[in-house]
N, C-alpha and C positions, 0 to 999 in steps of 0.2 A: 565441889561436887566431882569434878573431873579427876582431882587427885585421889579422892576417895575411891572412885571407880577403878583407877589404875593400880591402887594398893590392893583393892580386893581381887583384881585379877592376878596381880603378882603372888599374892597369898595362895590363890587357887592353884596356880601353876606349881608354887612350891610344894603344896600338899599333894597334888597329884604326882609330882615327880618323886616325893617321898614314898608315896604308896607304890609307885611303879618299881621302885628299888626293892620292895618286899615281894615283888612277884619272881618268877623265875624258879630257881632250884631245879629239881629234876622233872623233866617232862614226862608224859604219860601217852600211850597209845591204847585206846579202848579199856583205860583204867589201869593198865598194866605199865610197869617202869619202862621207859623208853629204851633202856639198855637192851631189852629183848627185841627191839624192832630196828628195821633198817640195817645198816652195815657200820663196822667200825671205822673210826677215823683213818684216812689214807696215810701212807708214809711218805715222806720226803724221798726223792730219788736217791738211792745209794751212791750212784755215780751220775753226774749231770755235767752237762756242758754249760758255759757261762751264757746266760741269757741277757737280752736287752730289753727291759720292761718299762712301760710307760704307766704311770699311776696318776689318776685323777683324784685329788683329795688326800695326798700323801703326808700332809703336815699334822694330822690329828687322828685319833680314833683308830679304826680298822686300817685306814691308809697308812698311818705312821707305823703301827705294828707290821704291816706288810713290807714297808720300805726297810724297816730294821732288820726283818728276817731276811729279805732278798740280798741286802748287803752283806749280812753275815754269811750267806751262802755263796758269796763271790760274784752275784750278778751285778749288771750295770742298771742303774735306775733313773729315770727321769721322773720328777714329781711336778706336777702342774697344779697350782691353786691360785686363787685370787689374792692370797696373802701369804707369799713364800717366806716372809720374814718371820713367820710363826714356826718355821721348821727348827726343831730343837737339836737336831744333829747335823754334823758335817762328816763327809767321807769322800775320799778320792773318786769313788765309783758312782757318787751322787750328783745329778744335775737337777737343781732345785730352781725352778722357773715360775714366773708369773704367767697366768693364763686362765681362761674361763671356758669350760666345757660348752657353754651356750654361744660362744663366739668362735667359730672354727678358724678364723684368721689368726687367732692367738696360738694355735698348736698344729695346723695343717703341716707346716714344714718340719714337725718333730715326730711324725708317725712313721715315716719311712725307716726301714731297717729294724723296726722293733719286732721282738719275739711274740710279745702279747700287750694288749691294752687292758688294764684293770680300772674299773671305775668304783670308788667307795665314797663318792660324794654324799653329803647329807645337809639337811637344813634345819634350823630351829623351828619348833612348833609354830604354826601360823594358820589362821582361818582364810588367808588370801589364797587365790588361785595358784596353783604350782604347775610350772611347765619345765623346770629345769631338767628333770630326769628324761622326759620323752624327747625334748629338744636336743638335750645332750647327747642322747644315744643315737639320734638321727646323724648329728654332726661326726660323731665317732665312726659310725658305720660308712658315712660317705667318705671321710678322710682315709679310713682303713682300705676301703676298695680302691681309691686312687693310689695309695702307696703299696698296695699289695700286702697289707697287714691284716691277717684274717682271724686271729685268735683274739676274742673279746670276752672278758669275764666282768660281771657286774654284781654288785651287792644290792638287793632290795630289802626284804625283811618279812617278818611274820605280819600278815595283813595284806600283802600284795597277791593279786590274782586269786586262785583258789585256796590260799591259805588264810584268807579272810574268815574270821570266826573260830579260829584255832589258838587264840592267845589266852584263853580263860576269861571268866565273867567280867572281872574288872576292866581288863584290857579291851575286851570286844564291846562292852556296852557303855563304857565311860571314857576311858583314856583315848582309844582310837576315834570314836566319834567327836569327842570334844576338842581334841588338839592335833589329831593326826589324819583327819579325814581326807583333806585336799592333798597331803603329802602321799598317802597311799594310793589315792586315785591316780596320781601321775605316775607312781611307780608301777602301778598295773598297766598303765598305758605304755611305759618303757619296756615292760616285759613282753608285751603283744608285738611291739616294733622289732624287738630283737629276735623273737621267735620266728617272725615272718621273714627274717633275712636269710641269706645263704652263707652267713658267717660261721665259724666255728665258735659258737657261743656257749656260755655256762651262766646260768642265773643262780645266785646263791641267797637264800633266805635265812639268816641267822635268827635264833630265838632272841630272848631279852639279853641285851648286851651288858656285861659287867667288866670292870677292870681288875682282872686277876691274871695271874701267870698262865701260860699255856700248859695244859695237862695232857693233851692229845688223847683225850678219852671220851670225846664226844661222838654222837651218833649222826650218820648221814641218812636221810630218808628221801625217797622220791615220790612219796605219796603222803597226803595229809589226812586220809580217812582215820577218824577216830583220835586225831592228835590233839594234844593240849601242850603248848610249848613250855619248855624250861628255859633256863638261861644258858648262856655261852660266853667265854671271854673274848674280847677283841683279839687277843693273841691267837686264840684257837681258830677264829675266823680267818685270820691271816695265814696260819698254818695250812688251812684247806685250800685257800686262794693259790698260794705258792705250789703246794703239792700238785694241784690240778693243772697248773701251768707246766710245771717241771716234767711231769709225766704225761701231759696231754690227755688227761682223763675227764670224764664227765662231760664230754663235748656234746653240744645240743641237749643238755639235760638241765632240768630245774631241780635243785636239791634244797632240803631244809637241814639245818644244823642245830643241834641242842644237846645239853647234858641230860 
């Protein structure tokens, strides 16, 4: 009986995951293509000094794409993850370390001297209570304040805060309530904590993530009125993260990214 139940759950997750992949494409605002809304993707700085960036979650997904892009731009990168052995790249400017954003003792001594802290952490879908995002950002803010590192950028997603209800019918009524409810509840708490701080924060809400090359043709929106999310590549999210850090833009702003 238990095996059948587990098999059924596995099949359900697989089906939901497959359907989720069919979402995305081009977003819309009030029924019009998103290309007519918001602003164009920012440019990386034409001339830039070498930055020293701390990335939580740098071994996969958006974090890995950000790590690769930052290294290609000549920056110093410290990646902190619970499984640093999963890092697929090596580089002279990369410091790949074991740590946990929910345990400040594992990274407090690494925050000093950093130009910016970027959090790209994520969890697998779960019905359990989630606190990693809210506790993690509390730890980051405290460590940053003690060390004098004030620039903090975090990735949440469509469904956090006032972006809830802007993912389309399938995502809003099935996928998010079924698999992502507790995850996004804590991402919303994370956003509130960060917004109430006096740090130089930026909150980034990407649309549906896909593994495609960066095209740098996504849109940046600061409002969700009439929005239905499209997709965006993880590489394009990384492009925005690094551009906002290099040029120190979108400070104390919450932005949504989508094709």
